[in-house]
N, CA, C and O atoms as CSV, one atom per row, in Angstrom:
chain,resi,resn,atom,element,x,y,z
A,1,MET,N,N,12.948,-2.568,-8.423
A,1,MET,CA,C,11.881,-3.237,-9.111
A,1,MET,C,C,10.750,-2.260,-9.355
A,1,MET,O,O,10.458,-1.393,-8.531
A,2,LYS,N,N,10.140,-2.416,-10.473
A,2,LYS,CA,C,8.988,-1.589,-10.796
A,2,LYS,C,C,7.736,-2.326,-10.364
A,2,LYS,O,O,7.578,-3.518,-10.627
A,3,GLU,N,N,6.845,-1.599,-9.696
A,3,GLU,CA,C,5.591,-2.214,-9.285
A,3,GLU,C,C,4.518,-1.887,-10.286
A,3,GLU,O,O,4.409,-0.752,-10.751
A,4,MET,N,N,3.726,-2.881,-10.618
A,4,MET,CA,C,2.639,-2.701,-11.558
A,4,MET,C,C,1.360,-3.179,-10.893
A,4,MET,O,O,1.353,-4.217,-10.230
A,5,GLU,N,N,0.275,-2.428,-11.065
A,5,GLU,CA,C,-1.015,-2.846,-10.533
A,5,GLU,C,C,-1.839,-3.437,-11.655
A,5,GLU,O,O,-1.910,-2.874,-12.748
A,6,THR,N,N,-2.451,-4.554,-11.392
A,6,THR,CA,C,-3.302,-5.212,-12.359
A,6,THR,C,C,-4.660,-5.426,-11.711
A,6,THR,O,O,-4.750,-5.936,-10.594
A,7,LYS,N,N,-5.718,-5.036,-12.416
A,7,LYS,CA,C,-7.065,-5.246,-11.886
A,7,LYS,C,C,-7.671,-6.464,-12.561
A,7,LYS,O,O,-7.779,-6.528,-13.786
A,8,VAL,N,N,-8.059,-7.418,-11.747
A,8,VAL,CA,C,-8.710,-8.631,-12.218
A,8,VAL,C,C,-10.071,-8.668,-11.551
A,8,VAL,O,O,-10.175,-8.964,-10.361
A,9,GLY,N,N,-11.113,-8.368,-12.312
A,9,GLY,CA,C,-12.438,-8.265,-11.701
A,9,GLY,C,C,-12.425,-7.110,-10.723
A,9,GLY,O,O,-12.179,-5.970,-11.117
A,10,GLU,N,N,-12.685,-7.381,-9.465
A,10,GLU,CA,C,-12.646,-6.345,-8.442
A,10,GLU,C,C,-11.422,-6.477,-7.542
A,10,GLU,O,O,-11.300,-5.760,-6.549
A,11,VAL,N,N,-10.521,-7.383,-7.885
A,11,VAL,CA,C,-9.319,-7.607,-7.096
A,11,VAL,C,C,-8.151,-6.893,-7.765
A,11,VAL,O,O,-7.930,-7.042,-8.966
A,12,THR,N,N,-7.417,-6.130,-6.994
A,12,THR,CA,C,-6.228,-5.454,-7.507
A,12,THR,C,C,-5.009,-6.169,-6.956
A,12,THR,O,O,-4.870,-6.341,-5.745
A,13,THR,N,N,-4.137,-6.580,-7.845
A,13,THR,CA,C,-2.910,-7.247,-7.418
A,13,THR,C,C,-1.717,-6.404,-7.829
A,13,THR,O,O,-1.750,-5.710,-8.845
A,14,LYS,N,N,-0.668,-6.472,-7.030
A,14,LYS,CA,C,0.572,-5.773,-7.360
A,14,LYS,C,C,1.628,-6.813,-7.688
A,14,LYS,O,O,1.759,-7.824,-6.998
A,15,SER,N,N,2.373,-6.554,-8.744
A,15,SER,CA,C,3.479,-7.446,-9.083
A,15,SER,C,C,4.703,-6.593,-9.383
A,15,SER,O,O,4.582,-5.443,-9.807
A,16,SER,N,N,5.851,-7.147,-9.165
A,16,SER,CA,C,7.094,-6.434,-9.405
A,16,SER,C,C,7.805,-7.036,-10.600
A,16,SER,O,O,7.871,-8.256,-10.754
A,17,THR,N,N,8.329,-6.174,-11.431
A,17,THR,CA,C,9.150,-6.642,-12.531
A,17,THR,C,C,10.577,-6.230,-12.232
A,17,THR,O,O,10.815,-5.092,-11.827
A,18,PRO,N,N,11.519,-7.116,-12.420
A,18,PRO,CA,C,12.912,-6.774,-12.110
A,18,PRO,C,C,13.441,-5.698,-13.043
A,18,PRO,O,O,13.039,-5.601,-14.202
A,19,LYS,N,N,14.351,-4.892,-12.511
A,19,LYS,CA,C,15.000,-3.866,-13.319
A,19,LYS,C,C,15.951,-4.525,-14.302
A,19,LYS,O,O,16.473,-5.612,-14.052
A,20,LEU,N,N,16.164,-3.859,-15.408
A,20,LEU,CA,C,17.206,-4.288,-16.324
A,20,LEU,C,C,18.544,-3.870,-15.738
A,20,LEU,O,O,18.619,-2.924,-14.953
A,21,GLU,N,N,19.586,-4.568,-16.116
A,21,GLU,CA,C,20.909,-4.249,-15.588
A,21,GLU,C,C,21.297,-2.808,-15.933
A,21,GLU,O,O,21.979,-2.149,-15.148
A,22,SER,N,N,20.875,-2.321,-17.080
A,22,SER,CA,C,21.202,-0.956,-17.491
A,22,SER,C,C,20.477,0.098,-16.645
A,22,SER,O,O,20.864,1.267,-16.661
A,23,GLU,N,N,19.432,-0.298,-15.909
A,23,GLU,CA,C,18.673,0.624,-15.069
A,23,GLU,C,C,19.212,0.719,-13.645
A,23,GLU,O,O,18.717,1.528,-12.861
A,24,TYR,N,N,20.217,-0.088,-13.290
A,24,TYR,CA,C,20.772,-0.069,-11.938
A,24,TYR,C,C,21.522,1.238,-11.714
A,24,TYR,O,O,22.230,1.728,-12.594
A,25,ASN,N,N,21.349,1.789,-10.513
A,25,ASN,CA,C,22.127,2.962,-10.136
A,25,ASN,C,C,23.134,2.544,-9.059
A,25,ASN,O,O,23.218,1.367,-8.707
A,26,ASP,N,N,23.883,3.497,-8.547
A,26,ASP,CA,C,24.912,3.177,-7.548
A,26,ASP,C,C,24.313,2.572,-6.284
A,26,ASP,O,O,24.904,1.676,-5.681
A,27,GLU,N,N,23.149,3.057,-5.886
A,27,GLU,CA,C,22.489,2.534,-4.684
A,27,GLU,C,C,22.108,1.063,-4.865
A,27,GLU,O,O,22.287,0.257,-3.951
A,28,ASP,N,N,21.581,0.713,-6.045
A,28,ASP,CA,C,21.210,-0.673,-6.323
A,28,ASP,C,C,22.436,-1.586,-6.305
A,28,ASP,O,O,22.388,-2.690,-5.763
A,29,LEU,N,N,23.523,-1.122,-6.895
A,29,LEU,CA,C,24.750,-1.925,-6.935
A,29,LEU,C,C,25.314,-2.128,-5.532
A,29,LEU,O,O,25.846,-3.194,-5.224
A,30,LYS,N,N,25.201,-1.113,-4.684
A,30,LYS,CA,C,25.683,-1.236,-3.303
A,30,LYS,C,C,24.848,-2.273,-2.547
A,30,LYS,O,O,25.395,-3.089,-1.805
A,31,LYS,N,N,23.520,-2.241,-2.736
A,31,LYS,CA,C,22.642,-3.208,-2.073
A,31,LYS,C,C,22.936,-4.629,-2.543
A,31,LYS,O,O,22.949,-5.558,-1.735
A,32,LEU,N,N,23.171,-4.806,-3.841
A,32,LEU,CA,C,23.506,-6.135,-4.359
A,32,LEU,C,C,24.811,-6.644,-3.768
A,32,LEU,O,O,24.919,-7.812,-3.395
A,33,SER,N,N,25.789,-5.774,-3.685
A,33,SER,CA,C,27.085,-6.153,-3.133
A,33,SER,C,C,26.954,-6.588,-1.673
A,33,SER,O,O,27.529,-7.597,-1.264
A,34,LEU,N,N,26.196,-5.821,-0.894
A,34,LEU,CA,C,25.990,-6.173,0.514
A,34,LEU,C,C,25.230,-7.488,0.660
A,34,LEU,O,O,25.519,-8.278,1.560
A,35,ASN,N,N,24.268,-7.721,-0.217
A,35,ASN,CA,C,23.508,-8.976,-0.178
A,35,ASN,C,C,24.429,-10.164,-0.452
A,35,ASN,O,O,24.366,-11.172,0.252
A,36,PHE,N,N,25.285,-10.050,-1.471
A,36,PHE,CA,C,26.200,-11.147,-1.789
A,36,PHE,C,C,27.201,-11.393,-0.673
A,36,PHE,O,O,27.553,-12.540,-0.397
A,37,LYS,N,N,27.662,-10.329,-0.027
A,37,LYS,CA,C,28.585,-10.490,1.100
A,37,LYS,C,C,27.901,-11.200,2.268
A,37,LYS,O,O,28.491,-12.075,2.902
A,38,ALA,N,N,26.660,-10.821,2.544
A,38,ALA,CA,C,25.908,-11.448,3.641
A,38,ALA,C,C,25.649,-12.919,3.346
A,38,ALA,O,O,25.773,-13.761,4.236
A,39,ILE,N,N,25.293,-13.233,2.111
A,39,ILE,CA,C,25.064,-14.634,1.718
A,39,ILE,C,C,26.342,-15.436,1.887
A,39,ILE,O,O,26.309,-16.546,2.419
A,40,ASN,N,N,27.459,-14.896,1.445
A,40,ASN,CA,C,28.739,-15.584,1.566
A,40,ASN,C,C,29.082,-15.836,3.036
A,40,ASN,O,O,29.519,-16.928,3.398
A,41,PHE,N,N,28.885,-14.833,3.868
A,41,PHE,CA,C,29.151,-14.974,5.293
A,41,PHE,C,C,28.288,-16.078,5.895
A,41,PHE,O,O,28.787,-16.915,6.648
A,42,LEU,N,N,27.009,-16.084,5.571
A,42,LEU,CA,C,26.099,-17.099,6.110
A,42,LEU,C,C,26.475,-18.497,5.621
A,42,LEU,O,O,26.433,-19.450,6.398
A,43,HIS,N,N,26.838,-18.632,4.361
A,43,HIS,CA,C,27.239,-19.938,3.831
A,43,HIS,C,C,28.469,-20.464,4.569
A,43,HIS,O,O,28.549,-21.650,4.891
A,44,CYS,N,N,29.407,-19.591,4.828
A,44,CYS,CA,C,30.645,-20.013,5.505
A,44,CYS,C,C,30.420,-20.356,6.976
A,44,CYS,O,O,31.151,-21.173,7.536
A,45,ALA,N,N,29.432,-19.751,7.601
A,45,ALA,CA,C,29.217,-19.924,9.036
A,45,ALA,C,C,28.342,-21.121,9.388
A,45,ALA,O,O,28.271,-21.505,10.555
A,46,LEU,N,N,27.685,-21.709,8.414
A,46,LEU,CA,C,26.707,-22.760,8.717
A,46,LEU,C,C,27.310,-24.152,8.666
A,46,LEU,O,O,28.271,-24.408,7.940
A,47,ASN,N,N,26.723,-25.047,9.454
A,47,ASN,CA,C,27.116,-26.446,9.362
A,47,ASN,C,C,26.399,-27.071,8.154
A,47,ASN,O,O,25.563,-26.426,7.522
A,48,GLU,N,N,26.726,-28.299,7.849
A,48,GLU,CA,C,26.218,-28.952,6.639
A,48,GLU,C,C,24.693,-29.077,6.631
A,48,GLU,O,O,24.068,-28.872,5.591
A,49,ASN,N,N,24.087,-29.407,7.766
A,49,ASN,CA,C,22.631,-29.566,7.824
A,49,ASN,C,C,21.900,-28.255,7.556
A,49,ASN,O,O,20.938,-28.221,6.789
A,50,ASP,N,N,22.362,-27.169,8.197
A,50,ASP,CA,C,21.727,-25.867,7.978
A,50,ASP,C,C,21.988,-25.367,6.558
A,50,ASP,O,O,21.118,-24.752,5.942
A,51,TYR,N,N,23.170,-25.629,6.050
A,51,TYR,CA,C,23.502,-25.196,4.694
A,51,TYR,C,C,22.547,-25.826,3.673
A,51,TYR,O,O,22.123,-25.162,2.727
A,52,MET,N,N,22.215,-27.081,3.861
A,52,MET,CA,C,21.316,-27.764,2.930
A,52,MET,C,C,19.911,-27.156,2.951
A,52,MET,O,O,19.195,-27.219,1.951
A,53,LYS,N,N,19.517,-26.575,4.069
A,53,LYS,CA,C,18.196,-25.953,4.177
A,53,LYS,C,C,18.086,-24.678,3.341
A,53,LYS,O,O,16.995,-24.322,2.893
A,54,ILE,N,N,19.210,-23.989,3.128
A,54,ILE,CA,C,19.162,-22.659,2.519
A,54,ILE,C,C,19.824,-22.583,1.144
A,54,ILE,O,O,20.014,-21.488,0.614
A,55,THR,N,N,20.169,-23.703,0.571
A,55,THR,CA,C,20.906,-23.669,-0.696
A,55,THR,C,C,20.131,-23.024,-1.842
A,55,THR,O,O,20.750,-22.512,-2.776
A,56,ASN,N,N,18.818,-23.032,-1.804
A,56,ASN,CA,C,18.027,-22.463,-2.893
A,56,ASN,C,C,17.657,-21.003,-2.678
A,56,ASN,O,O,17.017,-20.404,-3.542
A,57,CYS,N,N,18.037,-20.419,-1.562
A,57,CYS,CA,C,17.687,-19.029,-1.263
A,57,CYS,C,C,18.532,-18.068,-2.096
A,57,CYS,O,O,19.723,-18.291,-2.314
A,58,LYS,N,N,17.893,-17.002,-2.553
A,58,LYS,CA,C,18.573,-16.013,-3.390
A,58,LYS,C,C,18.924,-14.736,-2.640
A,58,LYS,O,O,19.777,-13.969,-3.087
A,59,MET,N,N,18.276,-14.500,-1.506
A,59,MET,CA,C,18.489,-13.270,-0.753
A,59,MET,C,C,18.895,-13.604,0.679
A,59,MET,O,O,18.452,-14.605,1.242
A,60,ALA,N,N,19.744,-12.753,1.261
A,60,ALA,CA,C,20.205,-12.964,2.628
A,60,ALA,C,C,19.034,-12.956,3.616
A,60,ALA,O,O,19.027,-13.732,4.571
A,61,LYS,N,N,18.068,-12.104,3.397
A,61,LYS,CA,C,16.883,-12.045,4.270
A,61,LYS,C,C,16.119,-13.360,4.235
A,61,LYS,O,O,15.623,-13.823,5.262
A,62,GLU,N,N,16.027,-13.949,3.071
A,62,GLU,CA,C,15.354,-15.238,2.911
A,62,GLU,C,C,16.080,-16.331,3.717
A,62,GLU,O,O,15.443,-17.159,4.368
A,63,ILE,N,N,17.406,-16.320,3.663
A,63,ILE,CA,C,18.210,-17.281,4.428
A,63,ILE,C,C,17.987,-17.068,5.917
A,63,ILE,O,O,17.767,-18.024,6.662
A,64,TRP,N,N,18.044,-15.817,6.346
A,64,TRP,CA,C,17.878,-15.499,7.758
A,64,TRP,C,C,16.524,-15.973,8.267
A,64,TRP,O,O,16.432,-16.550,9.351
A,65,ASP,N,N,15.472,-15.730,7.487
A,65,ASP,CA,C,14.122,-16.142,7.885
A,65,ASP,C,C,14.013,-17.658,8.000
A,65,ASP,O,O,13.349,-18.152,8.912
A,66,LYS,N,N,14.646,-18.411,7.099
A,66,LYS,CA,C,14.580,-19.866,7.164
A,66,LYS,C,C,15.316,-20.414,8.373
A,66,LYS,O,O,14.926,-21.444,8.923
A,67,LEU,N,N,16.375,-19.738,8.792
A,67,LEU,CA,C,17.165,-20.217,9.914
A,67,LEU,C,C,16.546,-19.878,11.267
A,67,LEU,O,O,16.892,-20.500,12.271
A,68,GLU,N,N,15.650,-18.917,11.310
A,68,GLU,CA,C,15.047,-18.528,12.588
A,68,GLU,C,C,14.081,-19.558,13.094
A,68,GLU,O,O,13.489,-19.380,14.158
């Protein structure tokens, strides 16, 4: 993701814009693959109640944080 700084008055905020698919390198593809594998593992390991808590999560870290 590319980080961009925006100044609003005296407040500086940082926002990230997602990379285009054409900008992905081998490292990015490896990270995506590992994330999808971790998500799949977590989905398979959870009972129905826990699964319902995390169905909207997009990242494995997000799922892990909700389950803690």
